[in-house]
C-alpha positions as a Markdown table, in Angstrom:
| # | Residue | x | y | z |
|---|---|---|---|---|
| 1 | Unk | -17.4 | -13.5 | -1.5 |
| 2 | Unk | -15.3 | -11.2 | 0.2 |
| 3 | Unk | -15.6 | -10.3 | 3.8 |
| 4 | Unk | -17.0 | -6.6 | 3.3 |
| 5 | Unk | -19.7 | -8.2 | 1.2 |
| 6 | Unk | -21.0 | -10.4 | 3.9 |
| 7 | Unk | -20.9 | -8.1 | 6.8 |
| 8 | Unk | -23.5 | -5.9 | 4.4 |
| 9 | Unk | -25.5 | -9.0 | 3.9 |
| 10 | Unk | -25.6 | -9.9 | 7.8 |
| 11 | Unk | -26.3 | -6.0 | 8.0 |
| 12 | Unk | -29.1 | -6.2 | 5.4 |
| 13 | Unk | -30.7 | -9.4 | 7.0 |
| 14 | Unk | -30.5 | -8.0 | 10.6 |
| 15 | Unk | -31.9 | -4.4 | 9.9 |
| 16 | Unk | -34.8 | -4.7 | 8.3 |
| 17 | Unk | -36.1 | -1.7 | 6.7 |
| 18 | Unk | -33.6 | 0.5 | 8.4 |
| 19 | Unk | -31.9 | 2.8 | 5.9 |
| 20 | Unk | -28.6 | 1.1 | 5.1 |
| 21 | Unk | -26.0 | 2.8 | 3.0 |
| 22 | Unk | -23.4 | 0.5 | 0.7 |
| 23 | Unk | -21.4 | 1.1 | -2.1 |
| 24 | Unk | -21.4 | 3.7 | -4.0 |
| 25 | Unk | -24.4 | 5.2 | -2.4 |
| 26 | Unk | -22.3 | 6.1 | 0.2 |
| 27 | Unk | -20.5 | 9.2 | -1.1 |
| 28 | Unk | -18.2 | 11.5 | 0.3 |
| 29 | Unk | -20.9 | 13.2 | 3.0 |
| 30 | Unk | -19.7 | 10.4 | 5.3 |
| 31 | Unk | -15.9 | 10.0 | 5.0 |
| 32 | Unk | -14.5 | 12.8 | 7.2 |
| 33 | Unk | -15.4 | 15.6 | 9.3 |
| 34 | Unk | -15.1 | 19.3 | 9.5 |
| 35 | Unk | -11.3 | 19.1 | 9.8 |
| 36 | Unk | -10.8 | 17.4 | 6.6 |
| 37 | Unk | -8.6 | 15.0 | 7.8 |
| 38 | Unk | -7.9 | 11.3 | 7.6 |
| 39 | Unk | -11.0 | 10.9 | 4.8 |
| 40 | Unk | -11.9 | 7.4 | 5.1 |
| 41 | Unk | -15.4 | 5.9 | 3.7 |
| 42 | Unk | -16.9 | 3.7 | 6.2 |
| 43 | Unk | -17.9 | 0.1 | 4.6 |
| 44 | Unk | -21.7 | 0.8 | 5.4 |
| 45 | Unk | -23.9 | 3.7 | 6.5 |
| 46 | Unk | -27.0 | 3.1 | 9.1 |
| 47 | Unk | -29.4 | 5.7 | 9.0 |
| 48 | Unk | -31.7 | 4.9 | 11.9 |
| 49 | Unk | -34.8 | 6.9 | 12.7 |
| 50 | Unk | -35.8 | 6.2 | 16.4 |
| 51 | Unk | -34.2 | 5.1 | 19.0 |
| 52 | Unk | -35.6 | 1.5 | 18.8 |
| 53 | Unk | -33.7 | 1.4 | 15.2 |
| 54 | Unk | -30.8 | 2.5 | 17.0 |
| 55 | Unk | -30.7 | 0.0 | 19.6 |
| 56 | Unk | -31.1 | -2.6 | 16.7 |
| 57 | Unk | -28.1 | -1.3 | 14.7 |
| 58 | Unk | -26.3 | -1.4 | 17.7 |
| 59 | Unk | -27.1 | -5.0 | 19.3 |
| 60 | Unk | -26.4 | -6.2 | 15.2 |
| 61 | Unk | -23.5 | -4.6 | 15.3 |
| 62 | Unk | -22.6 | -6.0 | 18.7 |
| 63 | Unk | -23.3 | -9.7 | 17.6 |
| 64 | Unk | -20.9 | -9.6 | 14.9 |
| 65 | Unk | -18.3 | -7.4 | 17.1 |
| 66 | Unk | -18.4 | -4.3 | 14.3 |
| 67 | Unk | -16.8 | -1.4 | 15.2 |
| 68 | Unk | -19.2 | 1.8 | 14.6 |
| 69 | Unk | -18.2 | 5.5 | 14.3 |
| 70 | Unk | -21.0 | 8.2 | 15.6 |
| 71 | Unk | -22.0 | 10.9 | 13.6 |
| 72 | Unk | -24.2 | 13.7 | 13.6 |
| 73 | Unk | -23.8 | 16.8 | 11.5 |
| 74 | Unk | -19.9 | 16.4 | 10.7 |
| 75 | Unk | -19.2 | 20.0 | 11.9 |
| 76 | Unk | -16.7 | 18.5 | 14.8 |
| 77 | Unk | -13.0 | 19.7 | 14.9 |
| 78 | Unk | -11.3 | 16.9 | 16.3 |
| 79 | Unk | -11.5 | 13.8 | 13.9 |
| 80 | Unk | -14.1 | 12.1 | 16.6 |
| 81 | Unk | -17.0 | 11.4 | 13.3 |
| 82 | Unk | -14.3 | 10.7 | 10.9 |
| 83 | Unk | -14.0 | 6.7 | 10.3 |
| 84 | Unk | -11.3 | 4.8 | 10.9 |
| 85 | Unk | -10.6 | 1.6 | 8.4 |
| 86 | Unk | -13.4 | -0.9 | 8.4 |
| 87 | Unk | -16.0 | 1.1 | 10.9 |
| 88 | Unk | -19.2 | 1.3 | 9.6 |
| 89 | Unk | -21.0 | 4.4 | 10.3 |
| 90 | Unk | -24.4 | 5.1 | 12.5 |
| 91 | Unk | -25.9 | 8.5 | 11.2 |
| 92 | Unk | -28.4 | 10.3 | 13.1 |
| 93 | Unk | -29.4 | 12.8 | 10.5 |
| 94 | Unk | -32.9 | 11.0 | 9.7 |
| 95 | Unk | -33.4 | 10.6 | 14.0 |
| 96 | Unk | -34.7 | 14.5 | 14.1 |
| 97 | Unk | -37.5 | 16.6 | 15.0 |
| 98 | Unk | -38.7 | 18.3 | 18.3 |
| 99 | Unk | -41.3 | 16.5 | 20.2 |
| 100 | Unk | -42.3 | 18.7 | 23.0 |
| 101 | Unk | -42.0 | 22.5 | 23.8 |
| 102 | Unk | -43.4 | 22.4 | 27.7 |
| 103 | Unk | -43.6 | 26.3 | 28.4 |
| 104 | Unk | -45.2 | 25.5 | 32.1 |
| 105 | Unk | -41.9 | 23.6 | 33.0 |
| 106 | Unk | -40.0 | 25.8 | 30.6 |
| 107 | Unk | -38.2 | 22.5 | 28.1 |
| 108 | Unk | -38.1 | 21.4 | 24.8 |
| 109 | Unk | -37.8 | 17.7 | 23.9 |
| 110 | Unk | -35.9 | 16.6 | 20.9 |
| 111 | Unk | -34.6 | 14.0 | 18.9 |
| 112 | Unk | -30.8 | 13.8 | 18.9 |
| 113 | Unk | -30.3 | 14.6 | 15.2 |
| 114 | Unk | -31.9 | 18.0 | 15.7 |
| 115 | Unk | -29.9 | 20.8 | 14.4 |
| 116 | Unk | -29.1 | 23.5 | 16.7 |
| 117 | Unk | -30.9 | 26.2 | 14.5 |
| 118 | Unk | -34.4 | 24.3 | 14.6 |
| 119 | Unk | -34.4 | 23.8 | 18.4 |
| 120 | Unk | -33.4 | 28.0 | 18.7 |
| 121 | Unk | -36.0 | 28.5 | 16.1 |
| 122 | Unk | -39.0 | 26.5 | 17.8 |
| 123 | Unk | -37.8 | 28.0 | 21.0 |
| 124 | Unk | -38.2 | 31.5 | 20.1 |
| 125 | Unk | -41.7 | 30.7 | 17.9 |
| 126 | Unk | -42.6 | 29.8 | 21.6 |
| 127 | Unk | -41.8 | 32.7 | 22.9 |
| 128 | Unk | -38.5 | 31.5 | 25.0 |
| 129 | Unk | -34.9 | 31.0 | 24.3 |
| 130 | Unk | -32.5 | 27.7 | 24.3 |
| 131 | Unk | -29.2 | 29.9 | 24.6 |
| 132 | Unk | -26.5 | 27.6 | 23.3 |
| 133 | Unk | -25.1 | 29.0 | 20.0 |
| 134 | Unk | -22.2 | 28.8 | 17.8 |
| 135 | Unk | -21.3 | 29.5 | 14.3 |
| 136 | Unk | -22.3 | 25.7 | 13.0 |
| 137 | Unk | -25.8 | 26.3 | 14.6 |
| 138 | Unk | -27.4 | 25.7 | 10.8 |
| 139 | Unk | -26.3 | 22.1 | 10.2 |
| 140 | Unk | -24.5 | 20.9 | 13.8 |
| 141 | Unk | -27.2 | 18.3 | 15.5 |
| 142 | Unk | -28.2 | 18.6 | 19.5 |
| 143 | Unk | -27.0 | 15.0 | 20.2 |
| 144 | Unk | -23.3 | 16.0 | 19.0 |
| 145 | Unk | -23.4 | 19.1 | 20.7 |
| 146 | Unk | -24.2 | 16.9 | 23.7 |
| 147 | Unk | -21.7 | 14.2 | 23.2 |
| 148 | Unk | -19.0 | 16.8 | 22.9 |
| 149 | Unk | -20.5 | 19.3 | 26.0 |
| 150 | Unk | -20.5 | 21.7 | 23.3 |
| 151 | Unk | -19.7 | 25.7 | 24.3 |
| 152 | Unk | -20.0 | 28.6 | 22.1 |
| 153 | Unk | -21.0 | 32.0 | 22.7 |
| 154 | Unk | -22.9 | 32.5 | 25.8 |
| 155 | Unk | -21.1 | 30.2 | 28.5 |
| 156 | Unk | -20.4 | 32.7 | 30.7 |
| 157 | Unk | -24.1 | 33.2 | 31.3 |
| 158 | Unk | -25.7 | 30.2 | 30.8 |
| 159 | Unk | -23.0 | 27.3 | 30.9 |
| 160 | Unk | -22.1 | 24.9 | 28.6 |
| 161 | Unk | -24.2 | 22.1 | 27.0 |
| 162 | Unk | -23.9 | 20.4 | 30.2 |
| 163 | Unk | -26.1 | 22.6 | 32.1 |
| 164 | Unk | -28.9 | 22.7 | 29.8 |
| 165 | Unk | -29.3 | 19.4 | 29.8 |
| 166 | Unk | -32.2 | 18.3 | 31.8 |
| 167 | Unk | -32.6 | 14.5 | 31.1 |
| 168 | Unk | -31.9 | 12.1 | 28.2 |
| 169 | Unk | -32.4 | 9.1 | 26.7 |
| 170 | Unk | -29.1 | 7.1 | 25.1 |
| 171 | Unk | -28.2 | 3.3 | 23.7 |
| 172 | Unk | -25.3 | 1.5 | 25.1 |
| 173 | Unk | -23.1 | -0.4 | 22.8 |
| 174 | Unk | -25.3 | -3.7 | 23.3 |
| 175 | Unk | -28.6 | -1.7 | 22.5 |
| 176 | Unk | -29.6 | -1.7 | 25.6 |
| 177 | Unk | -32.1 | 1.7 | 26.1 |
| 178 | Unk | -31.2 | 4.3 | 28.8 |
| 179 | Unk | -34.1 | 6.5 | 29.2 |
| 180 | Unk | -33.9 | 9.7 | 31.9 |
| 181 | Unk | -36.2 | 12.0 | 30.5 |
| 182 | Unk | -36.1 | 14.2 | 33.4 |
| 183 | Unk | -37.2 | 17.7 | 33.6 |
| 184 | Unk | -36.8 | 19.0 | 37.2 |
| 185 | Unk | -34.1 | 21.2 | 37.7 |
| 186 | Unk | -33.6 | 19.0 | 41.1 |
| 187 | Unk | -33.2 | 15.4 | 41.2 |
| 188 | Unk | -30.6 | 13.6 | 43.7 |
| 189 | Unk | -32.3 | 10.4 | 43.4 |
| 190 | Unk | -28.9 | 8.1 | 43.2 |
| 191 | Unk | -26.7 | 8.5 | 40.0 |
| 192 | Unk | -26.9 | 11.5 | 37.6 |
| 193 | Unk | -26.6 | 8.9 | 34.8 |
| 194 | Unk | -27.1 | 11.6 | 31.8 |
| 195 | Unk | -23.3 | 13.0 | 32.8 |
| 196 | Unk | -22.0 | 9.5 | 31.6 |
| 197 | Unk | -23.2 | 10.5 | 28.0 |
| 198 | Unk | -22.8 | 14.1 | 28.2 |
| 199 | Unk | -19.1 | 15.2 | 27.1 |
| 200 | Unk | -18.0 | 11.2 | 26.5 |
| 201 | Unk | -18.3 | 11.8 | 22.9 |
| 202 | Unk | -20.2 | 8.8 | 21.8 |
| 203 | Unk | -17.4 | 6.0 | 23.5 |
| 204 | Unk | -20.1 | 5.1 | 26.2 |
| 205 | Unk | -23.4 | 5.2 | 24.2 |
| 206 | Unk | -25.5 | 6.7 | 21.5 |
| 207 | Unk | -27.6 | 10.2 | 23.1 |
| 208 | Unk | -31.3 | 9.9 | 20.9 |
| 209 | Unk | -33.1 | 12.2 | 23.0 |
| 210 | Unk | -33.3 | 15.1 | 25.5 |
| 211 | Unk | -34.6 | 17.2 | 27.5 |
| 212 | Unk | -33.7 | 20.9 | 27.3 |
| 213 | Unk | -33.4 | 23.8 | 29.5 |
| 214 | Unk | -34.9 | 26.8 | 28.1 |
| 215 | Unk | -35.3 | 30.5 | 29.3 |
| 216 | Unk | -37.3 | 33.4 | 29.1 |
| 217 | Unk | -36.2 | 35.7 | 25.9 |
| 218 | Unk | -35.1 | 39.1 | 26.5 |
| 219 | Unk | -36.4 | 42.0 | 24.7 |
| 220 | Unk | -33.4 | 44.1 | 25.7 |
| 221 | Unk | -29.6 | 43.7 | 24.3 |
| 222 | Unk | -26.8 | 46.1 | 24.2 |
| 223 | Unk | -23.7 | 45.3 | 21.8 |
| 224 | Unk | -20.0 | 46.8 | 21.8 |
| 225 | Unk | -16.9 | 46.6 | 20.2 |
| 226 | Unk | -13.9 | 48.0 | 21.7 |
| 227 | Unk | -10.0 | 48.6 | 21.7 |
| 228 | Unk | -7.6 | 47.8 | 24.5 |
| 229 | Unk | -4.0 | 48.3 | 24.3 |
| 230 | Unk | -2.9 | 45.2 | 26.5 |
| 231 | Unk | -4.4 | 41.9 | 27.6 |
| 232 | Unk | -4.4 | 43.0 | 31.4 |
| 233 | Unk | -7.0 | 45.7 | 30.1 |
| 234 | Unk | -9.0 | 43.3 | 28.4 |
| 235 | Unk | -9.5 | 41.3 | 31.9 |
| 236 | Unk | -10.2 | 45.0 | 33.8 |
| 237 | Unk | -12.8 | 45.6 | 31.3 |
| 238 | Unk | -14.3 | 41.7 | 31.9 |
| 239 | Unk | -14.3 | 42.5 | 35.7 |
| 240 | Unk | -15.7 | 45.8 | 35.3 |
| 241 | Unk | -18.5 | 44.9 | 32.6 |
| 242 | Unk | -19.5 | 42.2 | 35.5 |
| 243 | Unk | -19.3 | 44.3 | 38.4 |
| 244 | Unk | -21.8 | 46.9 | 36.9 |
| 245 | Unk | -24.0 | 45.2 | 34.6 |
| 246 | Unk | -23.9 | 41.6 | 36.6 |
| 247 | Unk | -25.7 | 38.6 | 35.1 |
| 248 | Unk | -27.0 | 40.5 | 32.1 |
| 249 | Unk | -23.5 | 40.2 | 30.5 |
| 250 | Unk | -24.1 | 37.1 | 28.1 |
| 251 | Unk | -20.9 | 37.1 | 25.5 |
| 252 | Unk | -17.5 | 38.7 | 26.1 |
| 253 | Unk | -15.2 | 37.9 | 22.9 |
| 254 | Unk | -11.7 | 39.3 | 22.8 |
| 255 | Unk | -9.7 | 39.3 | 19.6 |
| 256 | Unk | -5.9 | 39.5 | 18.8 |
| 257 | Unk | -5.2 | 41.9 | 15.8 |
| 258 | Unk | -3.3 | 39.6 | 13.5 |
| 259 | Unk | -7.1 | 37.5 | 14.1 |
| 260 | Unk | -9.5 | 40.8 | 13.3 |
| 261 | Unk | -7.1 | 42.2 | 10.5 |
| 262 | Unk | -7.1 | 39.1 | 9.0 |
| 263 | Unk | -10.9 | 38.5 | 9.0 |
| 264 | Unk | -11.5 | 42.2 | 7.5 |
| 265 | Unk | -8.9 | 41.9 | 5.2 |
| 266 | Unk | -9.7 | 38.9 | 4.1 |
| 267 | Unk | -13.7 | 38.2 | 4.0 |
| 268 | Unk | -15.9 | 40.8 | 1.7 |
| 269 | Unk | -18.1 | 42.6 | 3.2 |
| 270 | Unk | -16.6 | 43.3 | 6.4 |
| 271 | Unk | -14.8 | 46.6 | 7.8 |
| 272 | Unk | -13.2 | 47.8 | 10.4 |
| 273 | Unk | -15.6 | 50.4 | 12.7 |
| 274 | Unk | -12.1 | 51.7 | 13.7 |
| 275 | Unk | -9.6 | 54.5 | 11.7 |
| 276 | Unk | -6.7 | 52.9 | 13.9 |
| 277 | Unk | -5.7 | 49.6 | 14.5 |
| 278 | Unk | -5.5 | 48.4 | 17.8 |
| 279 | Unk | -4.0 | 45.2 | 19.4 |
| 280 | Unk | -7.0 | 43.7 | 20.9 |
| 281 | Unk | -10.8 | 44.1 | 20.2 |
| 282 | Unk | -13.2 | 43.1 | 22.5 |
| 283 | Unk | -16.9 | 42.1 | 21.6 |
| 284 | Unk | -19.3 | 42.9 | 24.9 |
| 285 | Unk | -23.1 | 41.5 | 24.4 |
| 286 | Unk | -25.4 | 42.0 | 27.2 |
| 287 | Unk | -29.1 | 41.3 | 27.3 |
| 288 | Unk | -31.7 | 42.4 | 29.6 |
| 289 | Unk | -35.6 | 43.5 | 30.0 |
| 290 | Unk | -35.5 | 47.2 | 29.8 |
| 291 | Unk | -33.7 | 48.6 | 26.6 |
| 292 | Unk | -33.8 | 52.1 | 27.8 |
| 293 | Unk | -32.5 | 51.6 | 30.6 |
| 294 | Unk | -30.2 | 49.1 | 30.2 |
| 295 | Unk | -28.7 | 51.0 | 27.1 |
| 296 | Unk | -27.8 | 54.0 | 29.8 |
| 297 | Unk | -26.1 | 51.5 | 32.1 |
| 298 | Unk | -24.3 | 50.0 | 29.1 |
| 299 | Unk | -23.0 | 53.4 | 27.7 |
| 300 | Unk | -22.1 | 54.6 | 31.6 |
| 301 | Unk | -20.1 | 52.2 | 31.5 |
| 302 | Unk | -17.9 | 52.1 | 28.3 |
| 303 | Unk | -17.9 | 56.0 | 29.0 |
| 304 | Unk | -15.8 | 55.5 | 32.5 |
| 305 | Unk | -13.6 | 52.8 | 30.7 |
| 306 | Unk | -12.9 | 55.3 | 27.9 |
| 307 | Unk | -12.3 | 58.2 | 31.0 |
| 308 | Unk | -10.1 | 56.1 | 32.5 |
| 309 | Unk | -8.4 | 54.9 | 29.2 |
| 310 | Unk | -9.4 | 51.1 | 30.3 |
| 311 | Unk | -10.3 | 51.1 | 26.2 |
| 312 | Unk | -9.0 | 53.5 | 23.6 |
| 313 | Unk | -12.4 | 53.6 | 21.6 |
| 314 | Unk | -15.8 | 51.7 | 21.2 |
| 315 | Unk | -18.9 | 51.7 | 19.1 |
| 316 | Unk | -22.2 | 50.8 | 20.0 |
| 317 | Unk | -24.5 | 48.7 | 17.6 |
| 318 | Unk | -27.2 | 51.2 | 16.7 |
| 319 | Unk | -29.4 | 48.2 | 14.9 |
| 320 | Unk | -29.7 | 44.7 | 14.1 |
| 321 | Unk | -27.2 | 45.3 | 11.4 |
| 322 | Unk | -24.4 | 46.9 | 13.5 |
| 323 | Unk | -24.7 | 44.0 | 15.8 |
| 324 | Unk | -24.7 | 41.1 | 13.2 |
| 325 | Unk | -21.8 | 43.2 | 11.7 |
| 326 | Unk | -19.5 | 42.8 | 15.1 |
| 327 | Unk | -20.4 | 39.2 | 15.5 |
| 328 | Unk | -19.7 | 38.5 | 11.7 |
| 329 | Unk | -16.0 | 40.0 | 12.5 |
| 330 | Unk | -16.0 | 37.8 | 15.4 |
| 331 | Unk | -17.4 | 34.6 | 13.2 |
| 332 | Unk | -15.0 | 35.2 | 10.4 |
| 333 | Unk | -12.8 | 32.3 | 11.5 |
| 334 | Unk | -15.3 | 30.1 | 8.9 |
| 335 | Unk | -14.5 | 32.1 | 6.3 |
| 336 | Unk | -10.7 | 32.4 | 6.3 |
| 337 | Unk | -9.8 | 28.8 | 7.4 |
| 338 | Unk | -10.0 | 27.3 | 4.0 |
| 339 | Unk | -7.1 | 29.6 | 2.8 |
| 340 | Unk | -5.1 | 28.9 | 5.7 |
| 341 | Unk | -4.6 | 25.1 | 5.2 |
| 342 | Unk | -3.6 | 23.2 | 6.2 |
| 343 | Unk | -3.5 | 24.6 | 9.8 |
| 344 | Unk | -3.2 | 23.5 | 13.4 |
| 345 | Unk | -6.4 | 24.6 | 15.3 |
| 346 | Unk | -6.0 | 24.6 | 19.5 |
| 347 | Unk | -9.1 | 24.9 | 21.4 |
| 348 | Unk | -7.5 | 25.7 | 25.3 |
| 349 | Unk | -8.9 | 27.0 | 28.4 |
| 350 | Unk | -6.8 | 28.0 | 31.5 |
| 351 | Unk | -6.6 | 30.1 | 34.4 |
| 352 | Unk | -7.2 | 34.0 | 32.7 |
| 353 | Unk | -4.1 | 34.8 | 34.7 |
| 354 | Unk | -1.7 | 32.4 | 33.1 |
| 355 | Unk | -2.8 | 33.3 | 29.5 |
| 356 | Unk | -0.4 | 36.3 | 28.5 |
| 357 | Unk | 2.4 | 34.4 | 29.3 |
| 358 | Unk | 1.1 | 31.4 | 27.6 |
| 359 | Unk | 1.1 | 33.5 | 24.8 |
| 360 | Unk | 4.3 | 34.8 | 25.1 |
| 361 | Unk | 5.9 | 31.1 | 25.4 |
| 362 | Unk | 4.0 | 30.1 | 22.7 |
| 363 | Unk | 5.0 | 32.7 | 20.4 |
| 364 | Unk | 8.2 | 32.7 | 21.1 |
| 365 | Unk | 8.7 | 28.9 | 21.0 |
| 366 | Unk | 6.7 | 29.1 | 17.3 |
| 367 | Unk | 9.3 | 31.7 | 16.1 |
| 368 | Unk | 12.3 | 29.7 | 17.3 |
| 369 | Unk | 10.6 | 26.4 | 15.3 |
| 370 | Unk | 8.5 | 28.2 | 12.7 |
| 371 | Unk | 10.0 | 31.2 | 12.1 |
| 372 | Unk | 7.1 | 31.8 | 9.0 |
| 373 | Unk | 4.3 | 31.1 | 11.1 |
| 374 | Unk | 1.4 | 32.7 | 11.5 |
| 375 | Unk | -0.8 | 32.6 | 14.9 |
| 376 | Unk | -4.3 | 34.0 | 14.9 |
| 377 | Unk | -5.9 | 34.2 | 18.5 |
| 378 | Unk | -9.0 | 34.9 | 19.6 |
| 379 | Unk | -11.2 | 33.4 | 22.6 |
| 380 | Unk | -14.2 | 33.9 | 25.0 |
| 381 | Unk | -12.2 | 35.2 | 27.5 |
| 382 | Unk | -15.1 | 35.4 | 29.9 |
| 383 | Unk | -15.4 | 31.7 | 30.1 |
| 384 | Unk | -11.2 | 30.7 | 30.3 |
| 385 | Unk | -11.4 | 29.5 | 26.3 |
| 386 | Unk | -8.2 | 30.7 | 23.6 |
| 387 | Unk | -9.0 | 29.5 | 20.1 |
| 388 | Unk | -5.3 | 29.7 | 18.0 |
| 389 | Unk | -5.2 | 29.2 | 14.1 |
| 390 | Unk | -1.5 | 28.4 | 13.4 |
| 391 | Unk | -0.2 | 27.8 | 10.4 |
| 392 | Unk | 3.1 | 27.7 | 8.2 |
| 393 | Unk | 1.0 | 26.2 | 5.1 |
| 394 | Unk | 3.5 | 23.2 | 5.5 |
| 395 | Unk | 1.8 | 19.6 | 6.6 |
| 396 | Unk | 4.4 | 18.5 | 7.9 |
| 397 | Unk | 4.9 | 21.4 | 10.5 |
| 398 | Unk | 1.2 | 20.7 | 12.1 |
| 399 | Unk | 2.1 | 17.9 | 14.6 |
| 400 | Unk | 4.9 | 19.7 | 16.2 |
| 401 | Unk | 2.9 | 22.9 | 16.3 |
| 402 | Unk | 0.5 | 21.3 | 18.4 |
| 403 | Unk | 3.1 | 19.5 | 20.5 |
| 404 | Unk | 4.6 | 22.7 | 21.3 |
| 405 | Unk | 1.0 | 24.2 | 22.1 |
| 406 | Unk | -0.3 | 21.2 | 24.2 |
| 407 | Unk | 2.8 | 21.0 | 26.5 |
| 408 | Unk | 2.6 | 24.5 | 27.1 |
| 409 | Unk | -1.2 | 24.4 | 27.9 |
| 410 | Unk | 0.4 | 21.3 | 30.7 |
| 411 | Unk | 2.6 | 23.8 | 32.0 |
| 412 | Unk | 0.3 | 26.4 | 32.6 |
| 413 | Unk | -2.5 | 23.4 | 34.1 |
| 414 | Unk | -4.8 | 24.2 | 31.3 |
| 415 | Unk | -7.2 | 21.7 | 29.3 |
| 416 | Unk | -5.9 | 20.9 | 25.9 |
| 417 | Unk | -9.6 | 21.3 | 24.8 |
| 418 | Unk | -12.0 | 23.5 | 26.1 |
| 419 | Unk | -15.4 | 23.1 | 23.9 |
| 420 | Unk | -14.7 | 21.1 | 20.4 |
| 421 | Unk | -13.3 | 17.8 | 22.1 |
| 422 | Unk | -10.7 | 15.3 | 22.3 |
| 423 | Unk | -11.9 | 13.2 | 19.4 |
| 424 | Unk | -8.8 | 11.5 | 17.4 |
| 425 | Unk | -7.1 | 14.0 | 17.1 |
| 426 | Unk | -6.1 | 15.4 | 20.5 |
| 427 | Unk | -6.1 | 12.0 | 22.4 |
| 428 | Unk | -2.5 | 11.7 | 22.4 |
| 429 | Unk | -2.2 | 14.5 | 24.1 |
| 430 | Unk | -4.4 | 14.3 | 27.2 |
| 431 | Unk | -2.0 | 13.0 | 29.8 |
| 432 | Unk | -1.1 | 17.2 | 29.4 |
| 433 | Unk | -4.3 | 18.1 | 31.0 |
| 434 | Unk | -5.5 | 14.1 | 32.9 |
| 435 | Unk | -3.4 | 12.6 | 35.7 |
| 436 | Unk | -2.8 | 8.5 | 34.8 |
| 437 | Unk | -5.5 | 7.9 | 38.0 |
| 438 | Unk | -7.9 | 9.8 | 35.7 |
| 439 | Unk | -7.0 | 8.2 | 32.3 |
| 440 | Unk | -7.1 | 4.7 | 34.1 |
| 441 | Unk | -10.8 | 5.5 | 35.3 |
| 442 | Unk | -11.6 | 6.5 | 32.3 |
| 443 | Unk | -10.1 | 3.2 | 30.5 |
| 444 | Unk | -12.5 | 1.0 | 32.9 |
| 445 | Unk | -15.7 | 2.9 | 32.5 |
| 446 | Unk | -15.4 | 1.8 | 28.6 |
| 447 | Unk | -14.3 | -1.4 | 29.2 |
| 448 | Unk | -17.4 | -1.7 | 31.4 |
| 449 | Unk | -19.9 | 0.2 | 28.9 |
| 450 | Unk | -18.5 | -0.9 | 25.9 |
| 451 | Unk | -16.9 | -4.4 | 26.6 |
| 452 | Unk | -16.4 | -5.3 | 23.2 |
| 453 | Unk | -15.2 | -2.4 | 22.0 |
| 454 | Unk | -17.3 | -1.4 | 19.0 |
| 455 | Unk | -18.2 | 2.5 | 20.0 |
| 456 | Unk | -16.4 | 4.9 | 18.5 |
| 457 | Unk | -12.9 | 3.3 | 19.6 |
| 458 | Unk | -9.5 | 5.3 | 18.9 |
| 459 | Unk | -11.1 | 8.3 | 20.6 |
| 460 | Unk | -10.8 | 10.5 | 23.3 |
| 461 | Unk | -8.7 | 7.6 | 25.6 |
| 462 | Unk | -5.5 | 7.3 | 24.7 |
| 463 | Unk | -4.2 | 3.8 | 23.7 |
């Protein structure tokens, strides 16, 4: 009997009725995340349905010194959920369901494997709203969103996932269950332990349940797609929008011409609402309580921007279809990336004032090293986040593209990842954004909470 079969026999023995996939039953699903990189089937897949089963799974793997990789919806873009050789996967896909919607406290309690869209729809059916939103909403899971501190389209108003989690439950590497299912906005009773598991990508524990903060649904929405000539005008428009419309601004997305035109030309049923091409396109969305008065203020803001030539043209959504068409252009990256493979995907953040110089330096360095490179840029400008998709259609160029981009990110005091996480693919670049002392503290925390080194090893923290 070989070592793998001995391991599987022990897992069957200790896990009892917990779902365990082995051999041909594993299939390709669990072998790689959305990046498609470093395909590696796990030795086995454990699929717990309860927190207690997660605890038993980790106790078992800890006793066997068996390394595990934690998997949610496998929509990640940093390789964090892709197995490494000789790892067992713990998939949370069956740990799913909404346990409670409390309209008095305006909270929703859900299991970690619950899809984001399911949570959004449940909140909506209760007359409330869960504002976390991004393109993978239908397949990503809330546990993964918490583990990576996901961002998305409305960070400018509601903040990152961290801002939307009031309490959570997690299981440590040795199987200990830490439950802190707080519903209160204020709680300074000692350490805020949930922060150990938000954004740490499963390296310190597995999130199993969460209490999420809900908001009142707003009946008014205004959406516009605008054109600008320069980056400075896009910033000016952002500040004028914030000044005149205040906290009603919920999304401010900027698309550079190469990205916008690529989507328009390669995604079926999409077309530009403008007769001419422009250097940059801005998608603005606000939410409020009175459609008539909000629309008036919104259009007055746009008219003033047109008069002072901050923007060159603008179209305002007159229907939900118009609005969705605008967002389909912004979210079109999911439709075009397959044709760009292999590509480097950079998800960075920095001071808005540094962005023009960074992009100029990046394009100059790319042109010098890879004259044939295509660089598609868009981002959540209002919250300092840029996405760059760069391709030469050559796998051997990818690492050098990352090296160029992350070195410049460090030069301009930015973060190598704004919302997608570090995972396995970015950890060797972490020193561009974190000091040696910070990285050492991360190692100490990891060693303290996972002394046997079984949880998502080889992710986030550099060797």
